[in-house]
C-alpha positions as CSV (number, residue, x, y, z in Angstrom):
1,X,7.8,11.7,-6.9
2,X,4.9,10.7,-4.7
3,X,4.1,7.0,-5.2
4,X,0.4,7.8,-4.9
5,X,0.4,10.0,-8.1
6,X,-2.0,8.5,-10.7
7,X,-4.0,6.5,-8.1
8,X,-7.5,7.1,-6.8
9,X,-7.1,8.4,-3.3
10,X,-9.3,9.6,-0.4
11,X,-8.4,12.9,1.2
12,X,-10.1,12.9,4.6
13,X,-10.4,16.4,6.2
14,X,-10.9,18.0,9.6
15,X,-14.3,19.0,8.4
16,X,-17.3,17.0,7.2
17,X,-15.8,17.1,3.6
18,X,-14.1,14.1,2.0
19,X,-12.5,14.2,-1.4
20,X,-12.0,11.1,-3.7
21,X,-10.2,11.4,-7.0
22,X,-7.0,10.8,-9.0
23,X,-4.0,12.4,-7.3
24,X,-2.2,14.3,-10.1
25,X,0.2,16.4,-8.1
26,X,0.9,18.5,-5.1
27,X,2.7,21.6,-4.2
28,X,3.6,23.3,-0.9
29,X,-0.1,24.2,-0.2
30,X,-2.4,21.9,-2.2
31,X,-3.1,18.3,-3.3
32,X,-4.2,18.4,-7.0
33,X,-7.0,15.9,-7.8
34,X,-8.7,15.2,-11.1
35,X,-11.9,13.4,-11.9
36,X,-12.9,13.9,-8.3
37,X,-15.9,13.9,-6.0
38,X,-16.0,16.5,-3.3
39,X,-18.6,15.3,-0.8
40,X,-20.0,16.8,2.4
41,X,-21.3,14.1,4.7
42,X,-23.2,16.6,6.8
43,X,-25.8,16.8,4.0
44,X,-26.7,13.1,4.2
45,X,-27.2,10.4,6.9
46,X,-24.1,8.5,5.8
47,X,-20.8,8.5,7.7
48,X,-17.6,9.1,5.8
49,X,-16.8,5.3,6.0
50,X,-20.3,4.4,4.7
51,X,-19.9,6.9,1.9
52,X,-16.5,5.4,0.9
53,X,-18.0,1.8,0.9
54,X,-20.7,3.1,-1.4
55,X,-18.0,4.6,-3.7
56,X,-16.1,1.3,-3.7
57,X,-19.2,-0.7,-4.5
58,X,-21.0,1.6,-7.0
59,X,-18.1,3.6,-8.4
60,X,-17.1,7.3,-8.2
61,X,-19.5,10.0,-9.2
62,X,-17.3,12.8,-10.5
63,X,-18.5,16.3,-9.7
64,X,-15.1,18.1,-10.3
65,X,-12.8,17.9,-13.3
66,X,-10.0,19.3,-11.2
67,X,-9.9,20.4,-7.6
68,X,-7.1,21.7,-5.3
69,X,-7.4,20.6,-1.6
70,X,-5.5,22.6,1.0
71,X,-3.0,20.3,2.7
72,X,-3.5,21.9,6.1
73,X,-7.1,20.6,6.3
74,X,-6.2,17.0,5.3
75,X,-6.0,14.6,8.1
76,X,-5.2,11.5,6.0
77,X,-4.6,10.3,2.5
78,X,-5.5,6.7,1.5
79,X,-5.6,4.8,-1.7
80,X,-9.4,4.0,-2.2
81,X,-8.6,0.3,-2.7
82,X,-7.0,0.2,0.7
83,X,-10.2,1.3,2.5
84,X,-11.5,-1.7,4.4
85,X,-15.1,-2.7,5.0
86,X,-16.2,-1.8,8.5
């Protein structure tokens, strides 16, 4: 069992999208998130790091009850609490 299950995680991707939510599971192809925010930084003037600092400071704004993120686009997975101020 993945020790990150049940934790709020950040899934950074090869694209401008970043996903923050509770990791509920995974299979061969997908990470399964619940109570998640799927956020495209190309639509704002924030960097991914600035966006994550905002989430840590202000709280997560959920826009997905459940979402499945393709593993092959994920470049890193981090517990939100482990994201450091830049």
